[in-house]
Structure formats: structure tokens, C-alpha cells
N, CA, C, O and the ligand as a Tripos MOL2 file, in Angstrom:
@<TRIPOS>MOLECULE
protein
  309   307    78     0     0
PROTEIN
NO_CHARGES

@<TRIPOS>ATOM
      1 N         248.1040  209.4160  124.8340 N.3       1 MET1
      2 CA        247.0780  208.7630  125.5820 C.3       1 MET1
      3 C         246.4500  209.7120  126.5700 C.2       1 MET1
      4 O         247.1320  210.5840  127.1080 O.2       1 MET1
      5 N         245.1270  209.5600  126.8270 N.am      2 MET2
      6 CA        244.3800  210.3900  127.6900 C.3       2 MET2
      7 C         244.4470  209.9010  129.0940 C.2       2 MET2
      8 O         244.2130  208.7180  129.3430 O.2       2 MET2
      9 N         244.7550  210.7580  130.0240 N.am      3 ILE3
     10 CA        244.6980  210.5070  131.4310 C.3       3 ILE3
     11 C         243.2870  210.4620  131.8730 C.2       3 ILE3
     12 O         242.5530  211.3950  131.5500 O.2       3 ILE3
     13 N         242.8030  209.4250  132.6130 N.am      4 ARG4
     14 CA        241.4430  209.4180  133.0310 C.3       4 ARG4
     15 C         241.0600  210.6070  133.7930 C.2       4 ARG4
     16 O         241.7760  211.0840  134.6730 O.2       4 ARG4
     17 N         239.8530  211.1100  133.4250 N.am      5 GLY5
     18 CA        239.3640  212.3200  134.1640 C.3       5 GLY5
     19 C         239.9440  213.6520  133.7160 C.2       5 GLY5
     20 O         239.5570  214.7290  134.1690 O.2       5 GLY5
     21 N         240.9110  213.5110  132.7850 N.am      6 SER6
     22 CA        241.5050  214.7950  132.4030 C.3       6 SER6
     23 C         240.6340  215.4060  131.2560 C.2       6 SER6
     24 O         239.6990  214.7770  130.7600 O.2       6 SER6
     25 N         240.9620  216.5750  130.8900 N.am      7 THR7
     26 CA        240.1040  217.2600  129.8910 C.3       7 THR7
     27 C         240.4580  216.8300  128.4870 C.2       7 THR7
     28 O         241.6240  216.5940  128.1690 O.2       7 THR7
     29 N         239.4290  216.7300  127.6370 N.am      8 PRO8
     30 CA        239.6550  216.2180  126.3000 C.3       8 PRO8
     31 C         240.5910  217.1200  125.4660 C.2       8 PRO8
     32 O         240.5100  218.3440  125.5730 O.2       8 PRO8
     33 N         241.4650  216.5420  124.6500 N.am      9 PRO9
     34 CA        242.2940  217.4260  123.7370 C.3       9 PRO9
     35 C         241.5250  218.4070  123.0080 C.2       9 PRO9
     36 O         240.5120  218.0400  122.4110 O.2       9 PRO9
     37 N         241.9150  219.6880  122.9890 N.am     10 GLY10
     38 CA        241.2480  220.7000  122.2930 C.3      10 GLY10
     39 C         240.1120  221.3310  123.0000 C.2      10 GLY10
     40 O         239.5320  222.3160  122.5440 O.2      10 GLY10
     41 N         239.7810  220.7300  124.1730 N.am     11 HIS11
     42 CA        238.6440  221.2150  124.9280 C.3      11 HIS11
     43 C         239.0370  221.4240  126.4180 C.2      11 HIS11
     44 O         238.3370  220.9980  127.3370 O.2      11 HIS11
     45 N         240.1690  222.0890  126.5990 N.am     12 ALA12
     46 CA        240.6420  222.2910  127.9500 C.3      12 ALA12
     47 C         239.8600  223.4980  128.6360 C.2      12 ALA12
     48 O         239.4440  224.4450  127.9690 O.2      12 ALA12
     49 N         239.6980  223.4040  129.9480 N.am     13 ALA13
     50 CA        239.1130  224.5130  130.6880 C.3      13 ALA13
     51 C         240.1690  225.6420  130.7440 C.2      13 ALA13
     52 O         241.3150  225.4440  131.1470 O.2      13 ALA13
     53 N         239.7120  226.8320  130.3150 N.am     14 VAL14
     54 CA        240.5080  228.0290  130.3540 C.3      14 VAL14
     55 C         240.1550  228.7340  131.6820 C.2      14 VAL14
     56 O         239.0720  229.3080  131.7960 O.2      14 VAL14
     57 N         240.9970  228.7020  132.6250 N.am     15 ARG15
     58 CA        240.7740  229.3010  133.8970 C.3      15 ARG15
     59 C         241.4900  230.6760  134.1090 C.2      15 ARG15
     60 O         242.5290  230.9200  133.4950 O.2      15 ARG15
     61 N         240.9570  231.5390  134.9440 N.am     16 PRO16
     62 CA        239.8330  231.3120  135.9160 C.3      16 PRO16
     63 C         238.4220  231.5200  135.3450 C.2      16 PRO16
     64 O         237.4340  231.3570  136.0600 O.2      16 PRO16
     65 N         238.3310  231.8740  134.0730 N.am     17 GLN17
     66 CA        236.9380  232.1840  133.5530 C.3      17 GLN17
     67 C         236.1650  230.9600  133.1970 C.2      17 GLN17
     68 O         234.9610  231.0330  132.9530 O.2      17 GLN17
     69 N         236.8560  229.7840  133.1590 N.am     18 TRP18
     70 CA        236.1710  228.5440  132.8590 C.3      18 TRP18
     71 C         235.5140  228.5140  131.4900 C.2      18 TRP18
     72 O         234.4280  227.9500  131.3480 O.2      18 TRP18
     73 N         236.1450  229.1080  130.4720 N.am     19 SER19
     74 CA        235.6380  228.9240  129.1360 C.3      19 SER19
     75 C         236.3370  227.7060  128.5820 C.2      19 SER19
     76 O         237.2210  227.1430  129.2280 O.2      19 SER19
     77 N         235.9300  227.2770  127.3330 N.am     20 CYS20
     78 CA        236.4500  226.0380  126.7420 C.3      20 CYS20
     79 C         237.4910  226.4790  125.6890 C.2      20 CYS20
     80 O         237.2390  227.4120  124.9270 O.2      20 CYS20
     81 N         238.6460  225.8160  125.6490 N.am     21 SER21
     82 CA        239.6770  226.2570  124.7340 C.3      21 SER21
     83 C         239.3100  226.1050  123.2680 C.2      21 SER21
     84 O         240.0290  226.5800  122.3890 O.2      21 SER21
     85 N         238.1480  225.4150  122.9970 N.am     22 CYS22
     86 CA        237.6500  225.3330  121.5780 C.3      22 CYS22
     87 C         236.9540  226.6750  121.1530 C.2      22 CYS22
     88 O         236.6580  226.8960  119.9790 O.2      22 CYS22
     89 N         236.7210  227.5210  122.1330 N.am     23 GLY23
     90 CA        236.0700  228.8040  121.8820 C.3      23 GLY23
     91 C         234.6680  228.9540  122.4230 C.2      23 GLY23
     92 O         234.0870  230.0390  122.4150 O.2      23 GLY23
     93 N         234.1110  227.7870  122.9160 N.am     24 GLN24
     94 CA        232.7680  227.9290  123.6150 C.3      24 GLN24
     95 C         232.9650  228.7160  124.9530 C.2      24 GLN24
     96 O         234.0190  228.7120  125.5890 O.2      24 GLN24
     97 N         231.8760  229.3650  125.2930 N.am     25 ARG25
     98 CA        231.9420  230.3000  126.4340 C.3      25 ARG25
     99 C         232.0530  229.5110  127.7260 C.2      25 ARG25
    100 O         232.7660  229.9260  128.6400 O.2      25 ARG25
    101 N         231.3730  228.3990  127.8190 N.am     26 CYS26
    102 CA        231.3330  227.6080  129.0950 C.3      26 CYS26
    103 C         231.9590  226.2820  128.9640 C.2      26 CYS26
    104 O         231.6410  225.4970  128.0710 O.2      26 CYS26
    105 N         232.8900  226.0240  129.8970 N.am     27 TRP27
    106 CA        233.5070  224.6930  129.9580 C.3      27 TRP27
    107 C         232.7870  223.8690  131.0660 C.2      27 TRP27
    108 O         232.4600  224.4500  132.1000 O.2      27 TRP27
    109 N         232.5360  222.6080  130.9100 N.am     28 PRO28
    110 CA        232.7720  221.7510  129.6690 C.3      28 PRO28
    111 C         231.7490  222.0430  128.6480 C.2      28 PRO28
    112 O         230.5670  222.0480  128.9900 O.2      28 PRO28
    113 N         232.1000  222.2970  127.3820 N.am     29 CYS29
    114 CA        231.1640  222.4710  126.3290 C.3      29 CYS29
    115 C         230.5280  221.1410  125.9880 C.2      29 CYS29
    116 O         230.9800  220.0990  126.4610 O.2      29 CYS29
    117 N         229.4400  221.1600  125.1400 N.am     30 PRO30
    118 CA        228.7480  219.8500  124.8430 C.3      30 PRO30
    119 C         229.7230  218.8170  124.2890 C.2      30 PRO30
    120 O         229.6060  217.6360  124.6170 O.2      30 PRO30
    121 N         230.6900  219.2320  123.4530 N.am     31 THR31
    122 CA        231.5730  218.2880  122.8890 C.3      31 THR31
    123 C         232.5140  217.7130  124.0250 C.2      31 THR31
    124 O         232.7600  216.5080  124.0890 O.2      31 THR31
    125 N         232.9760  218.5450  124.8290 N.am     32 ALA32
    126 CA        233.8220  218.1100  125.9280 C.3      32 ALA32
    127 C         233.1170  217.1290  126.8730 C.2      32 ALA32
    128 O         233.7210  216.1910  127.3930 O.2      32 ALA32
    129 N         231.7620  217.3930  127.0820 N.am     33 ARG33
    130 CA        230.9610  216.4840  127.8820 C.3      33 ARG33
    131 C         230.9080  215.1440  127.2860 C.2      33 ARG33
    132 O         231.1090  214.1190  127.9370 O.2      33 ARG33
    133 N         230.6240  215.1760  125.9850 N.am     34 THR34
    134 CA        230.4150  213.8870  125.2590 C.3      34 THR34
    135 C         231.7210  213.1030  125.3280 C.2      34 THR34
    136 O         231.6900  211.9080  125.6240 O.2      34 THR34
    137 N         232.8010  213.6920  125.0810 N.am     35 ILE35
    138 CA        234.0850  212.9990  125.0580 C.3      35 ILE35
    139 C         234.3540  212.4310  126.4780 C.2      35 ILE35
    140 O         234.7260  211.2690  126.6420 O.2      35 ILE35
    141 N         234.1600  213.2650  127.4510 N.am     36 LEU36
    142 CA        234.4610  212.7730  128.8300 C.3      36 LEU36
    143 C         233.5540  211.6760  129.1920 C.2      36 LEU36
    144 O         233.9900  210.7670  129.8990 O.2      36 LEU36
    145 N         232.3110  211.6650  128.7730 N.am     37 LEU37
    146 CA        231.3500  210.5650  129.0730 C.3      37 LEU37
    147 C         231.7930  209.2780  128.4030 C.2      37 LEU37
    148 O         231.6600  208.1900  128.9640 O.2      37 LEU37
    149 N         232.3330  209.4200  127.1730 N.am     38 LEU38
    150 CA        232.7460  208.2120  126.3910 C.3      38 LEU38
    151 C         234.0720  207.7160  126.7810 C.2      38 LEU38
    152 O         234.3800  206.5690  126.4580 O.2      38 LEU38
    153 N         234.9390  208.4960  127.4790 N.am     39 THR39
    154 CA        236.3180  208.1000  127.7040 C.3      39 THR39
    155 C         236.6470  207.9210  129.1730 C.2      39 THR39
    156 O         237.7290  207.4590  129.5340 O.2      39 THR39
    157 N         235.7020  208.2920  130.0040 N.am     40 THR40
    158 CA        236.0300  208.2790  131.4830 C.3      40 THR40
    159 C         235.0270  207.4250  132.2030 C.2      40 THR40
    160 O         233.8190  207.4800  131.9690 O.2      40 THR40
    161 N         235.6030  206.6050  133.1210 N.am     41 ASP41
    162 CA        234.6680  205.7700  133.9130 C.3      41 ASP41
    163 C         233.9550  206.6270  134.8480 C.2      41 ASP41
    164 O         234.3890  207.7360  135.1590 O.2      41 ASP41
    165 N         232.8060  206.1140  135.3300 N.am     42 ARG42
    166 CA        231.8990  206.9350  136.1840 C.3      42 ARG42
    167 C         232.5490  207.3960  137.4760 C.2      42 ARG42
    168 O         232.3000  208.5320  137.8800 O.2      42 ARG42
    169 N         233.3270  206.6360  138.1230 N.am     43 LEU43
    170 CA        233.9220  207.0180  139.3840 C.3      43 LEU43
    171 C         234.9430  208.1360  139.1660 C.2      43 LEU43
    172 O         234.9600  209.1350  139.8840 O.2      43 LEU43
    173 N         235.7790  207.9420  138.1700 N.am     44 SER44
    174 CA        236.8060  209.0060  137.8740 C.3      44 SER44
    175 C         236.0730  210.3030  137.5150 C.2      44 SER44
    176 O         236.4820  211.3810  137.9450 O.2      44 SER44
    177 N         235.0310  210.2100  136.7580 N.am     45 LEU45
    178 CA        234.2720  211.4350  136.3300 C.3      45 LEU45
    179 C         233.6520  212.1090  137.5790 C.2      45 LEU45
    180 O         233.6900  213.3310  137.7250 O.2      45 LEU45
    181 N         233.1000  211.3010  138.4410 N.am     46 ALA46
    182 CA        232.5080  211.8810  139.5930 C.3      46 ALA46
    183 C         233.5760  212.5930  140.4580 C.2      46 ALA46
    184 O         233.3690  213.6980  140.9600 O.2      46 ALA46
    185 N         234.7280  211.9010  140.6060 N.am     47 ARG47
    186 CA        235.8350  212.5970  141.3610 C.3      47 ARG47
    187 C         236.2700  213.8810  140.7520 C.2      47 ARG47
    188 O         236.5020  214.8820  141.4300 O.2      47 ARG47
    189 N         236.3840  213.8300  139.3760 N.am     48 SER48
    190 CA        236.8400  215.0710  138.7170 C.3      48 SER48
    191 C         235.7980  216.1610  138.8870 C.2      48 SER48
    192 O         236.1170  217.3170  139.1670 O.2      48 SER48
    193 N         234.5560  215.7690  138.7130 N.am     49 ALA49
    194 CA        233.3760  216.7690  138.8310 C.3      49 ALA49
    195 C         233.3950  217.4720  140.1600 C.2      49 ALA49
    196 O         233.1570  218.6770  140.2460 O.2      49 ALA49
    197 N         233.6810  216.7120  141.2000 N.am     50 THR50
    198 CA        233.7730  217.3070  142.5720 C.3      50 THR50
    199 C         234.8000  218.3560  142.6650 C.2      50 THR50
    200 O         234.5820  219.4170  143.2490 O.2      50 THR50
    201 N         235.9950  218.0520  142.0590 N.am     51 THR51
    202 CA        237.1290  218.9910  142.0420 C.3      51 THR51
    203 C         236.7860  220.1930  141.2500 C.2      51 THR51
    204 O         237.0900  221.2990  141.6960 O.2      51 THR51
    205 N         236.1370  220.0680  140.0380 N.am     52 TRP52
    206 CA        235.7680  221.2020  139.2810 C.3      52 TRP52
    207 C         234.8350  222.1070  140.0070 C.2      52 TRP52
    208 O         234.9940  223.3260  139.9430 O.2      52 TRP52
    209 N         233.8210  221.5430  140.7290 N.am     53 VAL53
    210 CA        232.8790  222.3660  141.4620 C.3      53 VAL53
    211 C         233.5520  223.2020  142.5000 C.2      53 VAL53
    212 O         233.2570  224.3900  142.6340 O.2      53 VAL53
    213 N         234.4920  222.5800  143.2720 N.am     54 TYR54
    214 CA        235.1690  223.3160  144.3150 C.3      54 TYR54
    215 C         236.0610  224.4470  143.7170 C.2      54 TYR54
    216 O         236.0600  225.5850  144.1870 O.2      54 TYR54
    217 N         236.7930  224.0820  142.6940 N.am     55 ASP55
    218 CA        237.6280  225.1070  142.0570 C.3      55 ASP55
    219 C         236.8470  226.2030  141.4330 C.2      55 ASP55
    220 O         237.1920  227.3750  141.5840 O.2      55 ASP55
    221 N         235.8230  225.8710  140.7470 N.am     56 ALA56
    222 CA        235.0230  226.8610  139.9990 C.3      56 ALA56
    223 C         234.2460  227.7480  141.0210 C.2      56 ALA56
    224 O         234.0350  228.9390  140.7920 O.2      56 ALA56
    225 N         233.8410  227.1410  142.1210 N.am     57 ALA57
    226 CA        233.1550  227.9590  143.1320 C.3      57 ALA57
    227 C         233.9850  229.0550  143.6520 C.2      57 ALA57
    228 O         233.4790  230.1340  143.9610 O.2      57 ALA57
    229 N         235.2900  228.8070  143.7630 N.am     58 ARG58
    230 CA        236.2120  229.8400  144.2340 C.3      58 ARG58
    231 C         236.5010  230.8730  143.1080 C.2      58 ARG58
    232 O         236.6370  232.0660  143.3810 O.2      58 ARG58
    233 N         236.5950  230.3900  141.8250 N.am     59 GLU59
    234 CA        236.9870  231.2970  140.7880 C.3      59 GLU59
    235 C         235.9150  231.9670  140.0770 C.2      59 GLU59
    236 O         236.1550  232.9160  139.3310 O.2      59 GLU59
    237 N         234.6660  231.4920  140.2820 N.am     60 LEU60
    238 CA        233.4290  232.0650  139.6720 C.3      60 LEU60
    239 C         232.4460  232.3940  140.7930 C.2      60 LEU60
    240 O         231.4280  231.7190  140.9510 O.2      60 LEU60
    241 N         232.7580  233.4460  141.5790 N.am     61 PRO61
    242 CA        231.9410  233.7430  142.7600 C.3      61 PRO61
    243 C         230.4690  234.1770  142.3610 C.2      61 PRO61
    244 O         229.5570  234.1230  143.1860 O.2      61 PRO61
    245 N         230.2880  234.5870  141.1320 N.am     62 ASP62
    246 CA        229.0260  235.1140  140.7350 C.3      62 ASP62
    247 C         228.0860  234.0000  140.2080 C.2      62 ASP62
    248 O         226.9100  234.2660  139.9630 O.2      62 ASP62
    249 N         228.5800  232.7850  140.0360 N.am     63 VAL63
    250 CA        227.7680  231.6480  139.5780 C.3      63 VAL63
    251 C         227.2120  231.0000  140.7900 C.2      63 VAL63
    252 O         227.9400  230.7190  141.7430 O.2      63 VAL63
    253 N         225.8580  230.7400  140.7750 N.am     64 THR64
    254 CA        225.2060  230.1300  141.9150 C.3      64 THR64
    255 C         225.5690  228.7000  142.0730 C.2      64 THR64
    256 O         225.9960  228.0780  141.1000 O.2      64 THR64
    257 N         225.4200  228.1030  143.3070 N.am     65 PRO65
    258 CA        225.7990  226.6780  143.4890 C.3      65 PRO65
    259 C         224.8960  225.8020  142.5960 C.2      65 PRO65
    260 O         225.3610  224.7630  142.1260 O.2      65 PRO65
    261 N         223.6400  226.1720  142.3430 N.am     66 ALA66
    262 CA        222.8220  225.2960  141.4800 C.3      66 ALA66
    263 C         223.3390  225.3370  140.0540 C.2      66 ALA66
    264 O         223.3020  224.3210  139.3600 O.2      66 ALA66
    265 N         223.8140  226.4740  139.6040 N.am     67 GLU67
    266 CA        224.3930  226.4970  138.2740 C.3      67 GLU67
    267 C         225.6680  225.7340  138.1670 C.2      67 GLU67
    268 O         225.9090  225.0520  137.1710 O.2      67 GLU67
    269 N         226.4950  225.8360  139.1800 N.am     68 LEU68
    270 CA        227.7200  225.0830  139.3050 C.3      68 LEU68
    271 C         227.4340  223.5990  139.1890 C.2      68 LEU68
    272 O         228.1220  222.8730  138.4710 O.2      68 LEU68
    273 N         226.3890  223.1490  139.9200 N.am     69 PHE69
    274 CA        226.1010  221.7430  140.0150 C.3      69 PHE69
    275 C         225.6810  221.2950  138.6020 C.2      69 PHE69
    276 O         226.1770  220.2930  138.0860 O.2      69 PHE69
    277 N         224.7670  222.0490  137.9940 N.am     70 ASP70
    278 CA        224.2840  221.6400  136.6660 C.3      70 ASP70
    279 C         225.4280  221.5280  135.6510 C.2      70 ASP70
    280 O         225.4920  220.5900  134.8560 O.2      70 ASP70
    281 N         226.3360  222.5240  135.7070 N.am     71 ARG71
    282 CA        227.3750  222.6630  134.7420 C.3      71 ARG71
    283 C         228.4720  221.6120  134.9000 C.2      71 ARG71
    284 O         228.9990  221.1040  133.9100 O.2      71 ARG71
    285 N         228.8200  221.2810  136.1740 N.am     72 PHE72
    286 CA        229.9470  220.3830  136.3420 C.3      72 PHE72
    287 C         229.5800  218.9390  136.8270 C.2      72 PHE72
    288 O         230.3790  218.0160  136.6660 O.2      72 PHE72
    289 N         228.3720  218.7570  137.4180 N.am     73 VAL73
    290 CA        228.0730  217.4880  137.9690 C.3      73 VAL73
    291 C         226.8540  216.9050  137.3750 C.2      73 VAL73
    292 O         226.8300  215.6950  137.1480 O.2      73 VAL73
    293 N         225.7740  217.7010  137.0850 N.am     74 GLY74
    294 CA        224.4810  217.1710  136.6410 C.3      74 GLY74
    295 C         224.5680  216.2710  135.4470 C.2      74 GLY74
    296 O         223.8140  215.3010  135.3740 O.2      74 GLY74
    297 N         225.4380  216.5310  134.5100 N.am     75 TRP75
    298 CA        225.4650  215.7280  133.2370 C.3      75 TRP75
    299 C         226.3420  214.4750  133.4700 C.2      75 TRP75
    300 O         226.3450  213.5940  132.6110 O.2      75 TRP75
    301 N         227.0660  214.3580  134.5620 N.am     76 THR76
    302 CA        227.8860  213.2120  134.6810 C.3      76 THR76
    303 C         227.1840  211.9270  135.2510 C.2      76 THR76
    304 O         227.7620  210.8400  135.2760 O.2      76 THR76
    305 N         225.9850  212.1060  135.6770 N.am     77 ARG77
    306 CA        225.2530  210.9560  136.2610 C.3      77 ARG77
    307 C         224.7630  209.9590  135.1910 C.2      77 ARG77
    308 O         224.1380  208.9530  135.5250 O.2      77 ARG77
    309 ZN        235.0220  222.6850  123.7800 Zn       78 ZN78
@<TRIPOS>BOND
     1     1     2 1
     2     2     3 1
     3     3     4 2
     4     3     5 am
     5     5     6 1
     6     6     7 1
     7     7     8 2
     8     7     9 am
     9     9    10 1
    10    10    11 1
    11    11    12 2
    12    11    13 am
    13    13    14 1
    14    14    15 1
    15    15    16 2
    16    15    17 am
    17    17    18 1
    18    18    19 1
    19    19    20 2
    20    19    21 am
    21    21    22 1
    22    22    23 1
    23    23    24 2
    24    23    25 am
    25    25    26 1
    26    26    27 1
    27    27    28 2
    28    27    29 am
    29    29    30 1
    30    30    31 1
    31    31    32 2
    32    31    33 am
    33    33    34 1
    34    34    35 1
    35    35    36 2
    36    35    37 am
    37    37    38 1
    38    38    39 1
    39    39    40 2
    40    39    41 am
    41    41    42 1
    42    42    43 1
    43    43    44 2
    44    43    45 am
    45    45    46 1
    46    46    47 1
    47    47    48 2
    48    47    49 am
    49    49    50 1
    50    50    51 1
    51    51    52 2
    52    51    53 am
    53    53    54 1
    54    54    55 1
    55    55    56 2
    56    55    57 am
    57    57    58 1
    58    58    59 1
    59    59    60 2
    60    59    61 am
    61    61    62 1
    62    62    63 1
    63    63    64 2
    64    63    65 am
    65    65    66 1
    66    66    67 1
    67    67    68 2
    68    67    69 am
    69    69    70 1
    70    70    71 1
    71    71    72 2
    72    71    73 am
    73    73    74 1
    74    74    75 1
    75    75    76 2
    76    75    77 am
    77    77    78 1
    78    78    79 1
    79    79    80 2
    80    79    81 am
    81    81    82 1
    82    82    83 1
    83    83    84 2
    84    83    85 am
    85    85    86 1
    86    86    87 1
    87    87    88 2
    88    87    89 am
    89    89    90 1
    90    90    91 1
    91    91    92 2
    92    91    93 am
    93    93    94 1
    94    94    95 1
    95    95    96 2
    96    95    97 am
    97    97    98 1
    98    98    99 1
    99    99   100 2
   100    99   101 am
   101   101   102 1
   102   102   103 1
   103   103   104 2
   104   103   105 am
   105   105   106 1
   106   106   107 1
   107   107   108 2
   108   107   109 am
   109   109   110 1
   110   110   111 1
   111   111   112 2
   112   111   113 am
   113   113   114 1
   114   114   115 1
   115   115   116 2
   116   115   117 am
   117   117   118 1
   118   118   119 1
   119   119   120 2
   120   119   121 am
   121   121   122 1
   122   122   123 1
   123   123   124 2
   124   123   125 am
   125   125   126 1
   126   126   127 1
   127   127   128 2
   128   127   129 am
   129   129   130 1
   130   130   131 1
   131   131   132 2
   132   131   133 am
   133   133   134 1
   134   134   135 1
   135   135   136 2
   136   135   137 am
   137   137   138 1
   138   138   139 1
   139   139   140 2
   140   139   141 am
   141   141   142 1
   142   142   143 1
   143   143   144 2
   144   143   145 am
   145   145   146 1
   146   146   147 1
   147   147   148 2
   148   147   149 am
   149   149   150 1
   150   150   151 1
   151   151   152 2
   152   151   153 am
   153   153   154 1
   154   154   155 1
   155   155   156 2
   156   155   157 am
   157   157   158 1
   158   158   159 1
   159   159   160 2
   160   159   161 am
   161   161   162 1
   162   162   163 1
   163   163   164 2
   164   163   165 am
   165   165   166 1
   166   166   167 1
   167   167   168 2
   168   167   169 am
   169   169   170 1
   170   170   171 1
   171   171   172 2
   172   171   173 am
   173   173   174 1
   174   174   175 1
   175   175   176 2
   176   175   177 am
   177   177   178 1
   178   178   179 1
   179   179   180 2
   180   179   181 am
   181   181   182 1
   182   182   183 1
   183   183   184 2
   184   183   185 am
   185   185   186 1
   186   186   187 1
   187   187   188 2
   188   187   189 am
   189   189   190 1
   190   190   191 1
   191   191   192 2
   192   191   193 am
   193   193   194 1
   194   194   195 1
   195   195   196 2
   196   195   197 am
   197   197   198 1
   198   198   199 1
   199   199   200 2
   200   199   201 am
   201   201   202 1
   202   202   203 1
   203   203   204 2
   204   203   205 am
   205   205   206 1
   206   206   207 1
   207   207   208 2
   208   207   209 am
   209   209   210 1
   210   210   211 1
   211   211   212 2
   212   211   213 am
   213   213   214 1
   214   214   215 1
   215   215   216 2
   216   215   217 am
   217   217   218 1
   218   218   219 1
   219   219   220 2
   220   219   221 am
   221   221   222 1
   222   222   223 1
   223   223   224 2
   224   223   225 am
   225   225   226 1
   226   226   227 1
   227   227   228 2
   228   227   229 am
   229   229   230 1
   230   230   231 1
   231   231   232 2
   232   231   233 am
   233   233   234 1
   234   234   235 1
   235   235   236 2
   236   235   237 am
   237   237   238 1
   238   238   239 1
   239   239   240 2
   240   239   241 am
   241   241   242 1
   242   242   243 1
   243   243   244 2
   244   243   245 am
   245   245   246 1
   246   246   247 1
   247   247   248 2
   248   247   249 am
   249   249   250 1
   250   250   251 1
   251   251   252 2
   252   251   253 am
   253   253   254 1
   254   254   255 1
   255   255   256 2
   256   255   257 am
   257   257   258 1
   258   258   259 1
   259   259   260 2
   260   259   261 am
   261   261   262 1
   262   262   263 1
   263   263   264 2
   264   263   265 am
   265   265   266 1
   266   266   267 1
   267   267   268 2
   268   267   269 am
   269   269   270 1
   270   270   271 1
   271   271   272 2
   272   271   273 am
   273   273   274 1
   274   274   275 1
   275   275   276 2
   276   275   277 am
   277   277   278 1
   278   278   279 1
   279   279   280 2
   280   279   281 am
   281   281   282 1
   282   282   283 1
   283   283   284 2
   284   283   285 am
   285   285   286 1
   286   286   287 1
   287   287   288 2
   288   287   289 am
   289   289   290 1
   290   290   291 1
   291   291   292 2
   292   291   293 am
   293   293   294 1
   294   294   295 1
   295   295   296 2
   296   295   297 am
   297   297   298 1
   298   298   299 1
   299   299   300 2
   300   299   301 am
   301   301   302 1
   302   302   303 1
   303   303   304 2
   304   303   305 am
   305   305   306 1
   306   306   307 1
   307   307   308 2
@<TRIPOS>SUBSTRUCTURE
     1 MET1         2 RESIDUE 1 A MET
     2 MET2         6 RESIDUE 1 A MET
     3 ILE3        10 RESIDUE 1 A ILE
     4 ARG4        14 RESIDUE 1 A ARG
     5 GLY5        18 RESIDUE 1 A GLY
     6 SER6        22 RESIDUE 1 A SER
     7 THR7        26 RESIDUE 1 A THR
     8 PRO8        30 RESIDUE 1 A PRO
     9 PRO9        34 RESIDUE 1 A PRO
    10 GLY10       38 RESIDUE 1 A GLY
    11 HIS11       42 RESIDUE 1 A HIS
    12 ALA12       46 RESIDUE 1 A ALA
    13 ALA13       50 RESIDUE 1 A ALA
    14 VAL14       54 RESIDUE 1 A VAL
    15 ARG15       58 RESIDUE 1 A ARG
    16 PRO16       62 RESIDUE 1 A PRO
    17 GLN17       66 RESIDUE 1 A GLN
    18 TRP18       70 RESIDUE 1 A TRP
    19 SER19       74 RESIDUE 1 A SER
    20 CYS20       78 RESIDUE 1 A CYS
    21 SER21       82 RESIDUE 1 A SER
    22 CYS22       86 RESIDUE 1 A CYS
    23 GLY23       90 RESIDUE 1 A GLY
    24 GLN24       94 RESIDUE 1 A GLN
    25 ARG25       98 RESIDUE 1 A ARG
    26 CYS26      102 RESIDUE 1 A CYS
    27 TRP27      106 RESIDUE 1 A TRP
    28 PRO28      110 RESIDUE 1 A PRO
    29 CYS29      114 RESIDUE 1 A CYS
    30 PRO30      118 RESIDUE 1 A PRO
    31 THR31      122 RESIDUE 1 A THR
    32 ALA32      126 RESIDUE 1 A ALA
    33 ARG33      130 RESIDUE 1 A ARG
    34 THR34      134 RESIDUE 1 A THR
    35 ILE35      138 RESIDUE 1 A ILE
    36 LEU36      142 RESIDUE 1 A LEU
    37 LEU37      146 RESIDUE 1 A LEU
    38 LEU38      150 RESIDUE 1 A LEU
    39 THR39      154 RESIDUE 1 A THR
    40 THR40      158 RESIDUE 1 A THR
    41 ASP41      162 RESIDUE 1 A ASP
    42 ARG42      166 RESIDUE 1 A ARG
    43 LEU43      170 RESIDUE 1 A LEU
    44 SER44      174 RESIDUE 1 A SER
    45 LEU45      178 RESIDUE 1 A LEU
    46 ALA46      182 RESIDUE 1 A ALA
    47 ARG47      186 RESIDUE 1 A ARG
    48 SER48      190 RESIDUE 1 A SER
    49 ALA49      194 RESIDUE 1 A ALA
    50 THR50      198 RESIDUE 1 A THR
    51 THR51      202 RESIDUE 1 A THR
    52 TRP52      206 RESIDUE 1 A TRP
    53 VAL53      210 RESIDUE 1 A VAL
    54 TYR54      214 RESIDUE 1 A TYR
    55 ASP55      218 RESIDUE 1 A ASP
    56 ALA56      222 RESIDUE 1 A ALA
    57 ALA57      226 RESIDUE 1 A ALA
    58 ARG58      230 RESIDUE 1 A ARG
    59 GLU59      234 RESIDUE 1 A GLU
    60 LEU60      238 RESIDUE 1 A LEU
    61 PRO61      242 RESIDUE 1 A PRO
    62 ASP62      246 RESIDUE 1 A ASP
    63 VAL63      250 RESIDUE 1 A VAL
    64 THR64      254 RESIDUE 1 A THR
    65 PRO65      258 RESIDUE 1 A PRO
    66 ALA66      262 RESIDUE 1 A ALA
    67 GLU67      266 RESIDUE 1 A GLU
    68 LEU68      270 RESIDUE 1 A LEU
    69 PHE69      274 RESIDUE 1 A PHE
    70 ASP70      278 RESIDUE 1 A ASP
    71 ARG71      282 RESIDUE 1 A ARG
    72 PHE72      286 RESIDUE 1 A PHE
    73 VAL73      290 RESIDUE 1 A VAL
    74 GLY74      294 RESIDUE 1 A GLY
    75 TRP75      298 RESIDUE 1 A TRP
    76 THR76      302 RESIDUE 1 A THR
    77 ARG77      306 RESIDUE 1 A ARG
    78 ZN78       309 GROUP 0 **** ****
């Protein structure tokens, strides 16, 4: 069973580079986003997205805040 807000099986974030374990360069990949949207309630997803942004901001210092927002938060609304 999947824990709410956790990463989809086969599509885990590979840190600290934040690639997807399926081989896509950027996590969450389109498939991971789709699975998360279908399996996670809005509030849990929003909470998770906030955590991802903070963690990724530390681990990906070259990625701009706008890019971080689009990548981890923008698609969850
Ligand atoms: Zn993936």
C-alpha cells in the first residue's frame, strides 16, 4: 500500500540530484506527477510539495526559486 504523499513505486526521487528512479532527468517526472495526482489528496500533496521545495532548494542551489516552484508545486494545484 502506498503511503499518502509518498513517491510512486518506480518513480522515487534520487537525491541530491533529484532525478527520477525511472531514468527521467527531473523528478517528479510526468508519470510520477500523474500518479501522485491520482493517488494523493490535495492537502497531503500540498504538504509534500512544500517539503520538496525546501529540501530541493538546499540540494539544488543552481535551480532558481521560480523553477523550483514550477517543478514541485505548480502542477499540484
Ligand atoms: Zn519517473
